[in-house]
All heavy atoms as an XYZ file, in Angstrom:
626
protein
N      -6.993    -13.842    -12.103
C      -6.786    -13.543    -13.502
C      -8.151    -13.632    -14.177
O      -8.922    -14.531    -13.913
C      -5.796    -14.536    -14.111
C      -5.583    -14.335    -15.559
S      -4.213    -15.231    -16.333
C      -4.064    -16.727    -15.461
N      -8.394    -12.693    -15.056
C      -9.641    -12.691    -15.811
C      -9.337    -12.849    -17.294
O      -8.204    -12.656    -17.731
C     -10.416    -11.376    -15.604
O      -9.618    -10.296    -16.095
C     -10.726    -11.161    -14.139
N     -10.349    -13.214    -18.029
C     -10.179    -13.340    -19.472
C     -11.449    -12.892    -20.174
O     -12.533    -12.908    -19.607
C      -9.814    -14.765    -19.866
C     -10.908    -15.757    -19.594
N     -11.093    -16.302    -18.352
C     -11.875    -16.270    -20.387
C     -12.122    -17.137    -18.393
N     -12.620    -17.129    -19.619
N     -11.266    -12.466    -21.408
C     -12.388    -12.100    -22.269
C     -12.130    -12.678    -23.648
O     -10.983    -12.897    -24.039
C     -12.548    -10.566    -22.385
O     -11.317    -10.014    -22.857
C     -12.905     -9.934    -21.059
N     -13.206    -12.925    -24.360
C     -13.098    -13.444    -25.714
C     -12.950    -12.286    -26.693
O     -13.748    -11.351    -26.685
C     -14.340    -14.263    -26.071
C     -14.388    -14.836    -27.478
C     -13.250    -15.839    -27.691
C     -15.731    -15.491    -27.735
N     -11.911    -12.338    -27.513
C     -11.733    -11.352    -28.573
C     -12.489    -11.878    -29.786
O     -12.077    -12.861    -30.402
C     -10.234    -11.163    -28.897
O      -9.550    -10.818    -27.706
C     -10.025    -10.099    -29.954
N     -13.597    -11.238    -30.094
C     -14.486    -11.755    -31.133
C     -13.835    -11.803    -32.508
O     -14.073    -12.731    -33.280
C     -15.765    -10.925    -31.162
C     -16.454    -10.978    -29.827
C     -17.945    -11.158    -29.934
O     -18.464    -11.260    -31.054
O     -18.576    -11.202    -28.880
N     -13.001    -10.826    -32.831
C     -12.384    -10.773    -34.159
C     -11.484    -11.986    -34.419
O     -11.460    -12.525    -35.513
C     -11.588     -9.490    -34.316
N     -10.764    -12.433    -33.391
C      -9.828    -13.545    -33.578
C     -10.340    -14.861    -33.004
O      -9.810    -15.917    -33.323
C      -8.487    -13.207    -32.926
O      -8.633    -13.141    -31.520
N     -11.340    -14.786    -32.116
C     -11.818    -15.999    -31.459
C     -10.903    -16.468    -30.350
O     -11.067    -17.559    -29.817
N      -9.942    -15.652    -29.978
C      -8.978    -16.021    -28.928
C      -9.340    -15.357    -27.610
O     -10.002    -14.323    -27.585
C      -7.565    -15.602    -29.331
C      -7.072    -16.335    -30.534
C      -5.662    -15.948    -30.840
N      -5.187    -16.697    -31.992
C      -3.990    -16.579    -32.476
N      -3.131    -15.755    -31.940
N      -3.625    -17.287    -33.521
N      -8.844    -15.956    -26.528
C      -9.039    -15.365    -25.217
C      -7.952    -14.343    -24.946
O      -6.799    -14.530    -25.331
C      -9.025    -16.443    -24.127
C     -10.195    -17.418    -24.142
C      -9.993    -18.496    -23.082
C     -11.505    -16.702    -23.921
N      -8.323    -13.276    -24.281
C      -7.384    -12.243    -23.855
C      -7.358    -12.272    -22.329
O      -8.401    -12.154    -21.691
C      -7.862    -10.874    -24.359
O      -7.027     -9.862    -23.853
N      -6.176    -12.469    -21.765
C      -6.047    -12.594    -20.319
C      -5.572    -11.285    -19.709
O      -4.785    -10.567    -20.296
C      -5.060    -13.711    -19.961
C      -5.563    -15.067    -20.365
C      -5.216    -15.618    -21.592
C      -6.392    -15.789    -19.522
C      -5.693    -16.862    -21.971
C      -6.867    -17.044    -19.887
C      -6.508    -17.568    -21.112
O      -6.974    -18.786    -21.478
N      -6.054    -11.016    -18.488
C      -5.660     -9.819    -17.754
C      -5.460    -10.177    -16.288
O      -5.973    -11.173    -15.817
C      -6.746     -8.748    -17.846
C      -6.910     -8.142    -19.208
C      -8.044     -7.127    -19.189
N      -8.155     -6.251    -20.318
C      -8.219     -6.581    -21.582
N      -8.118     -7.821    -21.930
N      -8.353     -5.688    -22.529
N      -4.729     -9.335    -15.601
C      -4.571     -9.522    -14.163
C      -3.112     -9.548    -13.749
O      -2.201     -9.404    -14.564
N      -2.907     -9.724    -12.467
C      -1.545     -9.710    -11.912
C      -0.605    -10.721    -12.545
O       0.538    -10.391    -12.857
C      -1.597     -9.918    -10.406
C      -1.940     -8.683     -9.666
C      -1.753     -8.878     -8.182
N      -2.476     -7.825     -7.509
C      -3.020     -7.933     -6.342
N      -2.917     -9.063     -5.668
N      -3.657     -6.923     -5.811
N      -1.021    -11.984    -12.719
C      -0.079    -12.941    -13.329
C       0.366    -12.515    -14.719
O       1.532    -12.669    -15.078
C      -0.875    -14.249    -13.376
C      -1.896    -14.113    -12.303
C      -2.258    -12.660    -12.284
N      -0.556    -11.968    -15.504
C      -0.195    -11.540    -16.856
C       0.707    -10.310    -16.815
O       1.637    -10.192    -17.613
C      -1.445    -11.256    -17.684
C      -2.280    -12.500    -17.933
S      -1.359    -13.882    -18.643
C      -0.898    -13.216    -20.214
N       0.450     -9.399    -15.899
C       1.306     -8.218    -15.753
C       2.725     -8.640    -15.370
O       3.708     -8.175    -15.943
C       0.728     -7.263    -14.705
C       1.569     -6.018    -14.556
O       2.005     -5.424    -15.533
N       1.819     -5.625    -13.322
N       2.813     -9.556    -14.413
C       4.128    -10.048    -13.973
C       4.846    -10.747    -15.130
O       6.039    -10.503    -15.365
C       3.940    -10.998    -12.792
C       5.241    -11.519    -12.232
C       5.010    -12.270    -10.977
N       4.502    -11.308     -9.998
C       3.963    -11.642     -8.849
N       3.847    -12.896     -8.514
N       3.538    -10.717     -8.013
N       4.142    -11.584    -15.876
C       4.753    -12.282    -17.013
C       5.241    -11.290    -18.065
O       6.334    -11.454    -18.622
C       3.759    -13.264    -17.619
N       4.452    -10.248    -18.321
C       4.853     -9.243    -19.306
C       6.096     -8.491    -18.856
O       6.981     -8.192    -19.672
C       3.707     -8.257    -19.548
N       6.190     -8.175    -17.579
C       7.367     -7.463    -17.061
C       8.614     -8.336    -17.141
O       9.701     -7.864    -17.489
C       7.149     -7.004    -15.619
C       6.001     -6.061    -15.442
C       6.133     -4.853    -16.324
N       4.995     -3.958    -16.109
C       4.653     -2.989    -16.893
N       5.343     -2.749    -17.979
N       3.613     -2.234    -16.618
N       8.475     -9.615    -16.843
C       9.623    -10.525    -16.936
C      10.025    -10.694    -18.399
O      11.209    -10.644    -18.738
C       9.311    -11.881    -16.264
C       9.179    -11.685    -14.749
C      10.389    -12.910    -16.580
C       8.670    -12.901    -14.006
N       9.050    -10.864    -19.285
C       9.351    -11.003    -20.713
C      10.050     -9.759    -21.244
O      10.906     -9.853    -22.127
C       8.063    -11.260    -21.495
N       9.726     -8.607    -20.679
C      10.316     -7.354    -21.130
C      11.800     -7.218    -20.845
O      12.483     -6.411    -21.471
N      12.319     -8.007    -19.917
C      13.756     -7.926    -19.614
C      14.558     -9.054    -20.255
O      15.766     -9.127    -20.100
C      14.019     -7.874    -18.088
C      13.558     -9.148    -17.405
C      13.390     -6.634    -17.474
C      13.973     -9.256    -15.937
N      13.880     -9.936    -20.994
C      14.557    -11.060    -21.657
C      15.376    -10.583    -22.853
O      14.962     -9.695    -23.581
C      13.539    -12.071    -22.183
S      12.834    -13.128    -20.940
N      16.504    -11.230    -23.036
C      17.276    -11.049    -24.272
C      16.756    -12.069    -25.284
O      16.045    -13.012    -24.925
C      18.764    -11.285    -23.995
N      17.119    -11.898    -26.545
C      16.702    -12.843    -27.580
C      17.152    -14.251    -27.220
O      18.313    -14.471    -26.863
C      17.285    -12.431    -28.925
N      16.229    -15.201    -27.266
C      16.551    -16.596    -26.984
C      16.623    -16.957    -25.518
O      16.826    -18.115    -25.170
N      16.453    -16.003    -24.643
C      16.542    -16.232    -23.200
C      15.156    -16.592    -22.659
O      14.148    -16.058    -23.099
C      17.057    -14.963    -22.518
C      17.386    -15.119    -21.060
C      17.948    -13.821    -20.483
O      17.529    -12.731    -20.851
N      18.887    -13.954    -19.579
N      15.126    -17.520    -21.687
C      13.876    -17.894    -21.036
C      13.985    -17.515    -19.561
O      14.856    -18.019    -18.850
C      13.594    -19.410    -21.170
C      12.323    -19.790    -20.416
C      13.494    -19.803    -22.631
N      13.116    -16.596    -19.136
C      13.074    -16.161    -17.747
C      11.705    -16.454    -17.162
O      10.690    -16.320    -17.855
C      13.349    -14.661    -17.625
C      14.691    -14.147    -18.130
C      14.766    -12.628    -17.962
C      15.847    -14.816    -17.416
N      11.680    -16.848    -15.889
C      10.436    -17.054    -15.157
C      10.627    -16.507    -13.747
O      11.756    -16.272    -13.307
C      10.033    -18.546    -15.085
C       9.775    -19.125    -16.458
C      11.086    -19.371    -14.352
N       9.530    -16.342    -13.031
C       9.653    -15.939    -11.630
C      10.135    -17.140    -10.816
O       9.987    -18.300    -11.233
C       8.316    -15.440    -11.086
O       7.408    -16.522    -10.949
N      10.702    -16.869     -9.663
C      11.139    -17.939     -8.775
C       9.989    -18.843     -8.383
O      10.149    -20.059     -8.269
N       8.797    -18.254     -8.202
C       7.617    -19.049     -7.848
C       7.227    -20.009     -8.963
O       6.879    -21.162     -8.715
C       6.435    -18.139     -7.515
C       6.627    -17.371     -6.214
O       7.468    -17.779     -5.384
O       5.930    -16.352     -6.038
N       7.294    -19.550    -10.202
C       6.960    -20.412    -11.338
C       7.971    -21.542    -11.459
O       7.605    -22.699    -11.672
C       6.873    -19.598    -12.651
C       6.857    -20.504    -13.879
C       5.649    -18.705    -12.627
N       9.253    -21.233    -11.298
C      10.284    -22.274    -11.384
C      10.068    -23.320    -10.295
O      10.112    -24.525    -10.563
C      11.680    -21.683    -11.289
C      12.733    -22.751    -11.266
C      13.479    -23.142    -10.212
C      13.109    -23.608    -12.350
N      14.302    -24.187    -10.567
C      14.089    -24.493    -11.875
C      12.696    -23.716    -13.667
C      14.671    -25.467    -12.672
C      13.280    -24.694    -14.469
C      14.256    -25.557    -13.970
N       9.813    -22.882     -9.075
C       9.603    -23.816     -7.965
C       8.379    -24.693     -8.216
O       8.411    -25.904     -7.967
C       9.452    -23.050     -6.653
N       7.301    -24.104     -8.713
C       6.081    -24.874     -8.984
C       6.316    -25.889    -10.097
O       5.897    -27.042     -9.992
C       4.935    -23.935     -9.350
N       6.985    -25.470    -11.167
C       7.245    -26.377    -12.294
C       8.152    -27.526    -11.863
O       7.912    -28.679    -12.206
C       7.864    -25.610    -13.454
N       9.183    -27.226    -11.114
C      10.114    -28.259    -10.650
C       9.422    -29.216     -9.683
O       9.699    -30.416     -9.683
C      11.331    -27.622    -10.001
N       8.497    -28.694     -8.876
C       7.765    -29.543     -7.943
C       6.776    -30.457     -8.636
O       6.519    -31.565     -8.177
N       6.207    -30.008     -9.754
C       5.230    -30.796    -10.503
C       5.888    -31.855    -11.380
O       5.305    -32.888    -11.640
C       4.382    -29.877    -11.393
C       3.393    -29.041    -10.638
C       2.245    -29.862    -10.080
O       1.764    -30.783    -10.769
O       1.853    -29.590     -8.934
N       7.082    -31.569    -11.890
C       7.722    -32.453    -12.864
C       9.183    -32.639    -12.487
O      10.040    -31.874    -12.916
C       7.595    -31.853    -14.272
C       8.182    -32.733    -15.363
O       8.615    -33.864    -15.060
O       8.208    -32.283    -16.520
N       9.466    -33.672    -11.701
C      10.841    -33.908    -11.251
C      11.780    -34.145    -12.431
O      12.963    -33.808    -12.362
C      10.884    -35.100    -10.295
N      11.277    -34.671    -13.536
C      12.110    -34.906    -14.719
C      12.576    -33.589    -15.335
O      13.576    -33.555    -16.049
C      11.353    -35.733    -15.743
N      11.865    -32.503    -15.046
C      12.263    -31.184    -15.538
C      13.687    -30.859    -15.095
O      14.472    -30.306    -15.861
C      11.294    -30.122    -15.010
C      11.605    -28.672    -15.351
C      11.265    -28.413    -16.814
C      10.827    -27.739    -14.457
N      14.024    -31.249    -13.877
C      15.346    -30.944    -13.341
C      16.444    -31.767    -14.007
O      17.615    -31.418    -13.911
C      15.361    -31.152    -11.829
C      14.371    -30.278    -11.058
C      14.411    -30.617     -9.573
C      14.643    -28.805    -11.286
N      16.078    -32.846    -14.698
C      17.055    -33.627    -15.462
C      17.388    -32.944    -16.784
O      18.448    -33.165    -17.349
C      16.518    -35.031    -15.765
C      16.391    -35.874    -14.517
O      17.093    -35.593    -13.526
O      15.575    -36.816    -14.531
N      16.456    -32.128    -17.275
C      16.628    -31.509    -18.595
C      17.002    -30.042    -18.539
O      17.615    -29.523    -19.456
C      15.347    -31.681    -19.406
C      14.987    -33.122    -19.665
C      13.741    -33.247    -20.525
N      12.614    -32.489    -20.046
C      11.607    -32.971    -19.325
N      11.603    -34.238    -18.994
N      10.611    -32.197    -18.951
N      16.583    -29.359    -17.468
C      16.789    -27.914    -17.374
C      17.334    -27.527    -16.014
O      17.098    -28.202    -15.022
C      15.475    -27.158    -17.617
C      14.918    -27.401    -18.980
C      13.944    -28.365    -19.190
C      15.387    -26.685    -20.074
C      13.449    -28.606    -20.454
C      14.888    -26.918    -21.342
C      13.917    -27.886    -21.526
O      13.436    -28.122    -22.780
N      18.038    -26.421    -16.000
C      18.608    -25.881    -14.773
C      18.046    -24.473    -14.594
O      17.941    -23.708    -15.554
C      20.126    -25.843    -14.920
S      20.977    -25.161    -13.504
N      17.681    -24.141    -13.375
C      17.215    -22.796    -13.071
C      18.335    -22.014    -12.405
O      18.857    -22.427    -11.373
N      18.720    -20.896    -12.999
C      19.796    -20.064    -12.470
C      19.183    -18.759    -11.974
O      18.657    -17.971    -12.766
C      20.859    -19.762    -13.562
C      21.964    -18.883    -13.005
C      21.412    -21.055    -14.136
N      19.236    -18.552    -10.662
C      18.638    -17.339    -10.097
C      19.437    -16.112    -10.504
O      20.662    -16.077    -10.391
C      18.587    -17.431     -8.574
O      18.059    -16.223     -8.045
N      18.722    -15.110    -10.994
C      19.342    -13.834    -11.328
C      19.142    -12.832    -10.194
O      19.501    -11.664    -10.336
C      18.748    -13.293    -12.635
C      18.889    -14.213    -13.851
C      18.246    -13.576    -15.075
C      20.337    -14.545    -14.118
N      18.573    -13.301     -9.098
C      18.345    -12.452     -7.932
C      16.972    -11.803     -7.958
O      16.185    -11.998     -8.874
N      16.715    -11.017     -6.933
C      15.442    -10.308     -6.835
C      15.549     -9.022     -7.647
O      16.534     -8.301     -7.536
C      15.110    -10.024     -5.381
C      14.895    -11.326     -4.592
C      14.540    -11.087     -3.145
N      13.237    -10.457     -2.953
C      12.057    -11.058     -3.085
N      12.013    -12.324     -3.447
N      10.941    -10.414     -2.863
N      14.526     -8.762     -8.450
C      14.537     -7.590     -9.323
C      13.284     -6.770     -9.109
O      12.190     -7.314     -8.971
C      14.616     -8.011    -10.781
C      15.881     -8.724    -11.144
S      15.920     -9.012    -12.919
C      17.492     -9.820    -13.052
N      13.475     -5.458     -9.088
C      12.345     -4.536     -9.031
C      11.873     -4.317    -10.469
O      12.635     -3.875    -11.312
C      12.767     -3.220     -8.398
N      10.636     -4.678    -10.741
C      10.079     -4.537    -12.078
C       8.927     -3.540    -12.050
O       8.151     -3.496    -11.089
C       9.587     -5.888    -12.597
C      10.660     -6.981    -12.685
C      10.031     -8.307    -13.093
C      11.743     -6.594    -13.667
N       8.820     -2.756    -13.099
C       7.790     -1.727    -13.207
C       6.401     -2.336    -12.982
O       6.082     -3.393    -13.517
C       7.850     -1.086    -14.586
C       6.836      0.002    -14.797
C       6.950      0.576    -16.183
C       5.852      1.582    -16.429
N       5.862      2.073    -17.788
N       5.610     -1.665    -12.162
C       4.244     -2.105    -11.920
C       4.096     -3.133    -10.824
O       2.984     -3.508    -10.483
N       5.211     -3.617    -10.269
C       5.146     -4.590     -9.182
C       5.586     -3.920     -7.886
O       6.613     -3.242     -7.853
C       6.033     -5.797     -9.473
C       5.737     -6.565    -10.765
C       6.683     -7.737    -10.911
C       4.293     -7.023    -10.805
N       4.807     -4.113     -6.839
C       5.071     -3.441     -5.569
C       6.380     -3.900     -4.918
O       7.093     -3.099     -4.330
C       3.905     -3.665     -4.603
N       6.678     -5.179     -5.043
C       7.870     -5.750     -4.402
C       8.778     -6.380     -5.455
O       8.281     -6.918     -6.450
C       7.462     -6.835     -3.391
C       6.575     -6.339     -2.271
C       7.309     -5.379     -1.356
O       8.495     -5.552     -1.091
N       6.602     -4.372     -0.876
N      10.091     -6.351     -5.223
C      10.995     -7.069     -6.137
C      10.673     -8.565     -6.110
O      10.244     -9.101     -5.084
C      12.385     -6.819     -5.555
C      12.234     -5.617     -4.691
C      10.823     -5.650     -4.171
N      10.845     -9.231     -7.238
C      10.610    -10.678     -7.302
C      11.871    -11.366     -7.797
O      12.674    -10.777     -8.517
C       9.419    -11.045     -8.210
C       9.671    -10.618     -9.660
C       8.122    -10.451     -7.696
C       8.677    -11.211    -10.630
N      12.031    -12.630     -7.387
C      13.165    -13.407     -7.878
C      12.909    -13.772     -9.333
O      11.818    -14.194     -9.705
C      13.348    -14.683     -7.062
C      14.528    -15.502     -7.547
C      14.710    -16.814     -6.825
O      13.782    -17.275     -6.150
O      15.799    -17.370     -6.966
N      13.940    -13.603    -10.159
C      13.870    -13.964    -11.572
C      14.861    -15.101    -11.802
O      16.001    -15.043    -11.353
C      14.184    -12.752    -12.481
C      14.196    -13.164    -13.950
C      13.173    -11.638    -12.247
N      14.393    -16.147    -12.483
C      15.201    -17.338    -12.736
C      15.351    -17.518    -14.240
O      14.369    -17.452    -14.982
C      14.534    -18.591    -12.119
C      15.294    -19.858    -12.481
C      14.427    -18.440    -10.608
N      16.604    -17.728    -14.680
C      16.851    -18.064    -16.085
C      16.815    -19.578    -16.222
O      17.453    -20.297    -15.452
C      18.203    -17.538    -16.556
C      18.459    -17.829    -18.009
C      19.753    -17.234    -18.530
O      20.571    -16.739    -17.738
O      19.934    -17.273    -19.754
N      16.064    -20.066    -17.188
C      15.949    -21.502    -17.435
C      16.877    -21.848    -18.589
O      16.751    -21.286    -19.680
C      14.494    -21.898    -17.760
C      14.385    -23.397    -17.999
C      13.561    -21.450    -16.636
N      17.819    -22.747    -18.323
C      18.784    -23.147    -19.348
C      18.810    -24.672    -19.448
O      18.606    -25.364    -18.452
C      20.206    -22.605    -19.041
C      20.238    -21.100    -19.101
C      20.689    -23.074    -17.688
N      19.050    -25.209    -20.645
C      19.125    -26.664    -20.794
C      20.362    -27.209    -20.086
O      21.410    -26.554    -20.051
C      19.199    -26.889    -22.298
C      19.486    -25.568    -22.905
C      19.216    -24.505    -21.902
N      20.218    -28.397    -19.511
C      21.364    -29.057    -18.867
C      22.447    -29.372    -19.891
O      23.607    -29.229    -19.628
C      20.922    -30.342    -18.159
C      20.297    -30.112    -16.812
C      21.282    -29.628    -15.763
O      22.496    -29.909    -15.846
O      20.818    -28.943    -14.840
N      22.038    -29.828    -21.068
C      22.967    -30.129    -22.147
C      22.926    -28.967    -23.142
O      21.837    -28.579    -23.556
C      22.585    -31.429    -22.866
C      22.705    -32.654    -21.987
C      24.131    -32.987    -21.626
O      25.020    -32.790    -22.473
O      24.354    -33.441    -20.503
N      24.046    -28.408    -23.519
C      24.022    -27.323    -24.502
C      23.342    -27.778    -25.789
O      23.510    -28.914    -26.225
C      25.496    -27.026    -24.756
C      26.228    -27.629    -23.618
C      25.386    -28.771    -23.107
N      22.559    -26.890    -26.365
C      21.882    -27.201    -27.619
C      22.904    -27.204    -28.752
O      23.840    -26.414    -28.766
C      20.804    -26.157    -27.910
C      19.675    -26.089    -26.887
C      18.740    -24.940    -27.230
C      18.907    -27.400    -26.835
N      22.716    -28.109    -29.691
C      23.621    -28.162    -30.842
C      23.434    -26.917    -31.689
O      22.326    -26.426    -31.838
C      23.307    -29.411    -31.675
N      24.520    -26.388    -32.198
C      24.445    -25.218    -33.070
C      23.759    -25.600    -34.374
O      24.062    -26.612    -34.969
C      25.836    -24.664    -33.366
C      26.446    -24.041    -32.143
O      25.733    -23.572    -31.265
N      27.765    -24.028    -32.079
N      22.842    -24.754    -34.799
C      22.117    -25.034    -36.043
C      22.580    -24.099    -37.106
O      22.937    -23.042    -36.949
C      20.622    -24.891    -35.815
C      20.117    -25.905    -34.838
S      18.313    -25.740    -34.722
C      17.933    -27.296    -34.021
């Protein structure tokens, strides 16, 4: 992954495969839905065991996404306890 500084805003702009994959996954999300790749879910769960106490990963299966050579597993992240209605 590469990055460049956007001088007008002072922010970094990221490019590369991880960003392309993230954009494709974000493109299939519904409002309020959190989706990640299976690899990201596995890495996050491996780094923070407490994550599994608060969130559940529900596999939506392998999906072919535009710009990606191979289908990837997509996981929906949902809270273990339903959020209170606001």
